[in-house]
C-alpha positions as CSV (number, residue, x, y, z in Angstrom):
1,M,-105.8,-194.2,-136.6
2,Q,-108.1,-194.1,-139.6
3,D,-109.6,-191.1,-141.3
4,E,-113.4,-191.3,-140.8
5,K,-114.1,-189.8,-144.3
6,T,-111.8,-191.9,-146.3
7,D,-111.2,-195.0,-144.1
8,K,-107.5,-194.7,-144.7
9,K,-104.8,-195.1,-142.1
10,L,-103.4,-191.7,-141.0
11,A,-99.7,-191.0,-141.3
12,L,-97.8,-187.9,-140.0
13,V,-94.5,-187.1,-141.7
14,T,-92.3,-184.4,-140.4
15,G,-89.9,-182.5,-142.6
16,A,-91.9,-183.5,-145.7
17,S,-91.4,-180.5,-148.0
18,R,-88.5,-182.0,-149.9
19,G,-85.9,-184.8,-150.3
20,I,-86.4,-188.0,-148.3
21,G,-89.3,-186.6,-146.3
22,K,-91.3,-185.8,-149.4
23,G,-90.4,-189.1,-150.9
24,I,-91.8,-190.9,-147.8
25,A,-95.0,-188.9,-147.9
26,E,-95.6,-189.7,-151.6
27,S,-94.8,-193.3,-151.1
28,L,-97.3,-193.7,-148.2
29,I,-99.9,-191.9,-150.2
30,A,-99.3,-194.4,-153.1
31,R,-99.8,-197.2,-150.6
32,G,-103.2,-195.9,-149.5
33,Y,-102.5,-193.8,-146.5
34,K,-103.9,-190.3,-145.7
35,V,-100.7,-188.3,-145.2
36,V,-100.3,-185.0,-143.3
37,G,-96.8,-183.5,-143.7
38,T,-95.0,-180.7,-142.0
39,A,-92.7,-177.9,-143.1
40,T,-90.9,-175.2,-141.1
41,S,-92.3,-172.1,-142.9
42,E,-95.7,-171.0,-144.1
43,S,-94.5,-170.9,-147.7
44,G,-93.1,-174.4,-147.5
45,C,-96.3,-175.6,-145.9
46,D,-98.4,-174.1,-148.6
47,S,-96.3,-175.6,-151.3
48,L,-96.3,-179.0,-149.6
49,R,-100.1,-179.0,-149.1
50,K,-100.6,-178.1,-152.8
51,D,-98.3,-181.0,-153.9
52,L,-99.9,-183.5,-151.6
53,Q,-103.4,-182.5,-152.6
54,V,-102.6,-183.2,-156.2
55,L,-102.5,-186.8,-155.1
56,G,-105.7,-186.5,-153.1
57,S,-107.8,-183.8,-151.5
58,E,-107.7,-185.5,-148.1
59,H,-104.0,-184.9,-147.6
60,D,-102.8,-181.9,-145.6
61,A,-99.8,-180.0,-144.2
62,F,-99.0,-177.7,-141.3
63,V,-96.1,-175.7,-140.0
64,L,-94.0,-177.4,-137.4
65,N,-90.8,-176.3,-135.8
66,I,-89.6,-179.3,-133.7
67,A,-87.0,-177.1,-132.0
68,D,-89.7,-175.1,-130.2
69,S,-91.5,-176.9,-127.4
70,E,-94.5,-174.5,-127.2
71,Q,-95.0,-174.5,-131.0
72,V,-94.8,-178.4,-131.1
73,N,-97.4,-178.7,-128.4
74,A,-99.8,-176.2,-130.0
75,A,-99.3,-177.6,-133.5
76,I,-99.7,-181.2,-132.6
77,A,-102.8,-180.4,-130.5
78,D,-104.3,-178.7,-133.5
79,F,-103.3,-181.6,-135.8
80,L,-105.0,-184.1,-133.4
81,S,-108.2,-182.1,-133.2
82,K,-108.4,-181.8,-137.0
83,H,-107.2,-185.3,-138.1
84,G,-107.2,-187.6,-135.1
85,T,-104.5,-189.9,-133.8
86,P,-102.0,-191.0,-136.5
87,Y,-101.3,-194.7,-137.0
88,V,-97.8,-193.9,-138.5
89,V,-95.5,-191.2,-137.2
90,V,-92.3,-190.6,-139.3
91,N,-89.8,-188.4,-137.6
92,N,-87.8,-187.1,-140.5
93,A,-87.3,-183.4,-139.8
94,G,-83.7,-182.4,-139.0
95,I,-80.8,-180.0,-139.7
96,T,-77.1,-179.9,-140.1
97,R,-74.6,-177.3,-138.7
98,D,-71.3,-178.9,-139.9
99,N,-67.9,-177.7,-138.5
100,L,-64.7,-179.3,-137.3
101,F,-65.0,-180.0,-133.5
102,M,-62.2,-177.5,-132.5
103,R,-64.0,-174.7,-134.4
104,M,-67.6,-175.7,-133.5
105,K,-69.5,-173.0,-131.7
106,D,-71.9,-173.8,-128.9
107,D,-74.9,-172.8,-130.9
108,E,-73.9,-175.2,-133.7
109,W,-73.8,-178.0,-131.2
110,L,-77.0,-177.0,-129.4
111,D,-79.1,-176.3,-132.5
112,V,-78.4,-179.8,-133.9
113,I,-79.0,-181.6,-130.6
114,N,-82.1,-179.5,-129.9
115,T,-83.6,-180.2,-133.3
116,N,-82.5,-183.7,-134.3
117,L,-82.7,-185.4,-130.9
118,S,-84.8,-183.2,-128.6
119,G,-87.2,-182.4,-131.5
120,V,-88.0,-186.1,-131.9
121,Y,-88.6,-186.4,-128.2
122,R,-91.0,-183.5,-128.4
123,V,-93.0,-184.9,-131.2
124,C,-93.2,-188.4,-129.6
125,K,-94.1,-186.9,-126.2
126,S,-96.9,-184.9,-127.7
127,L,-98.4,-188.0,-129.4
128,I,-97.6,-190.8,-126.9
129,K,-100.8,-190.6,-124.8
130,P,-103.2,-190.8,-127.8
131,L,-101.1,-193.6,-129.4
132,I,-101.2,-195.6,-126.2
133,K,-105.0,-195.0,-125.9
134,A,-105.4,-196.3,-129.4
135,R,-103.2,-199.3,-128.6
136,A,-101.7,-199.4,-132.1
137,G,-99.1,-197.5,-134.1
138,R,-95.8,-197.3,-135.8
139,I,-93.2,-194.7,-134.9
140,I,-90.4,-194.6,-137.5
141,N,-87.4,-192.4,-136.8
142,I,-85.0,-191.3,-139.6
143,S,-81.5,-191.6,-138.4
144,S,-78.3,-191.7,-140.5
145,I,-75.2,-193.9,-141.2
146,I,-73.3,-191.1,-139.5
147,G,-74.9,-192.1,-136.2
148,T,-73.0,-195.4,-136.4
149,T,-69.8,-194.6,-138.3
150,G,-69.2,-190.9,-137.2
151,N,-67.9,-188.4,-139.7
152,A,-65.3,-185.6,-139.4
153,G,-67.0,-182.2,-139.2
154,Q,-70.3,-183.7,-137.9
155,V,-69.7,-184.4,-134.2
156,N,-73.0,-182.7,-133.4
157,Y,-75.0,-184.5,-136.1
158,S,-73.4,-187.9,-135.3
159,A,-74.1,-187.5,-131.6
160,A,-77.8,-186.6,-132.2
161,K,-78.4,-189.5,-134.5
162,A,-76.7,-192.0,-132.2
163,G,-78.9,-190.6,-129.4
164,L,-81.9,-191.0,-131.6
165,E,-81.2,-194.7,-132.1
166,G,-80.9,-195.1,-128.3
167,L,-84.2,-193.2,-127.9
168,T,-85.7,-195.6,-130.4
169,R,-84.7,-198.8,-128.6
170,S,-85.7,-197.5,-125.1
171,L,-89.1,-196.2,-126.2
172,A,-89.8,-199.4,-128.1
173,Q,-89.4,-201.4,-124.8
174,E,-91.7,-199.1,-123.0
175,I,-94.7,-199.3,-125.4
176,A,-94.3,-202.6,-127.1
177,S,-97.1,-204.1,-125.0
178,R,-99.4,-201.5,-126.4
179,N,-99.0,-202.8,-129.9
180,I,-96.9,-199.8,-130.9
181,T,-93.6,-200.4,-132.7
182,V,-90.7,-198.0,-132.7
183,N,-87.9,-198.4,-135.2
184,A,-85.3,-196.3,-137.0
185,I,-84.0,-196.2,-140.6
186,A,-80.4,-195.1,-141.1
187,P,-79.8,-193.9,-144.7
188,G,-76.4,-193.7,-146.3
189,F,-75.8,-191.2,-149.0
190,I,-79.1,-190.5,-150.8
191,A,-79.4,-188.5,-154.1
192,T,-81.4,-185.3,-153.3
193,D,-81.2,-181.7,-154.2
194,M,-78.6,-181.3,-151.5
195,T,-76.2,-184.0,-152.8
196,D,-76.8,-182.8,-156.4
197,G,-75.1,-179.6,-155.5
198,L,-71.9,-181.3,-154.3
199,P,-68.7,-180.8,-156.4
200,E,-67.9,-183.7,-158.7
201,N,-64.7,-184.6,-156.9
202,Q,-66.6,-184.9,-153.6
203,K,-69.3,-187.1,-155.3
204,E,-66.6,-189.3,-156.6
205,A,-65.0,-189.6,-153.2
206,I,-68.3,-190.6,-151.7
207,L,-69.0,-193.2,-154.4
208,A,-65.6,-194.7,-153.8
209,T,-66.8,-195.7,-150.2
210,I,-70.0,-197.3,-151.4
211,P,-69.7,-201.0,-152.5
212,M,-72.8,-200.6,-154.8
213,K,-71.1,-197.6,-156.5
214,R,-74.1,-195.4,-156.5
215,M,-76.1,-193.2,-154.1
216,G,-79.4,-194.4,-152.9
217,A,-82.8,-193.0,-154.2
218,T,-85.4,-191.5,-152.0
219,H,-87.9,-194.2,-152.9
220,E,-85.5,-196.8,-151.4
221,I,-85.7,-195.1,-148.0
222,A,-89.5,-194.5,-148.5
223,G,-89.9,-198.2,-149.3
224,S,-88.2,-199.2,-146.0
225,V,-90.5,-196.8,-144.1
226,A,-93.6,-198.3,-145.9
227,F,-92.4,-201.8,-144.9
228,L,-92.0,-200.8,-141.2
229,A,-95.5,-199.2,-141.3
230,S,-97.1,-202.3,-142.8
231,D,-98.6,-205.4,-141.1
232,D,-95.7,-207.4,-142.3
233,A,-93.5,-205.6,-139.8
234,A,-95.7,-206.0,-136.8
235,Y,-93.2,-208.1,-134.9
236,I,-90.2,-205.8,-135.5
237,T,-89.4,-203.2,-132.9
238,G,-86.4,-201.4,-131.4
239,Q,-84.4,-201.9,-134.6
240,T,-82.3,-199.7,-136.8
241,I,-82.4,-200.7,-140.4
242,H,-79.4,-199.6,-142.4
243,V,-80.1,-198.6,-146.0
244,N,-76.7,-197.5,-147.4
245,G,-75.6,-199.6,-150.4
246,G,-73.1,-201.5,-148.2
247,M,-71.2,-198.6,-146.7
248,N,-71.7,-200.0,-143.2
249,M,-72.3,-203.7,-142.7
250,G,-73.0,-204.5,-139.1
């Protein structure tokens, strides 16, 4: 829960090497957490560790492929032995394999479901016993507006994110009595290196669907994560918070 050397609460952030995940990691560090992030490659992990340790030598990173059950079990066991039980778990890692449904290959469907949905299951399953033993914690799953609205060419991604929100609600019910909250955040279109590379006409089409007429910033997702991790959110569980500039108002 807390790092013995620094007395800081411990946070684990998957998929923290860039974009929203890196913004979340940096935001939690700024709020006084010890953060351990993950990346899918050794080079990504080394780069992430270097960036995080600029903000404090206590922060760390390790390689995690949430699509691989054996690797998850081994990596999380090593993480627990080195750092202890996290207070905050942010499930951000994910992939896309976009294609129109009639052209979608089995591996495009299975890869996305295996990573974006089953991967979160694996991380939560590997941490659930120590969290319950600690009788405290915050699990925060990063979903997407696409899980609610759907999107042409993203049947696999939409299904995985909708499933993730169902997982969030059900797990929240199971462990609420242990003082562990489980919530999801569903970002809309967020300005990252991925969206920066979109053609201008595509960006304009996206902005036309957003009442606020701008993409979100990573710090706006990170701020929502920090709120759900805080004591102020202790009575919020099983919820999906939409952060999308008004694209979806439910």
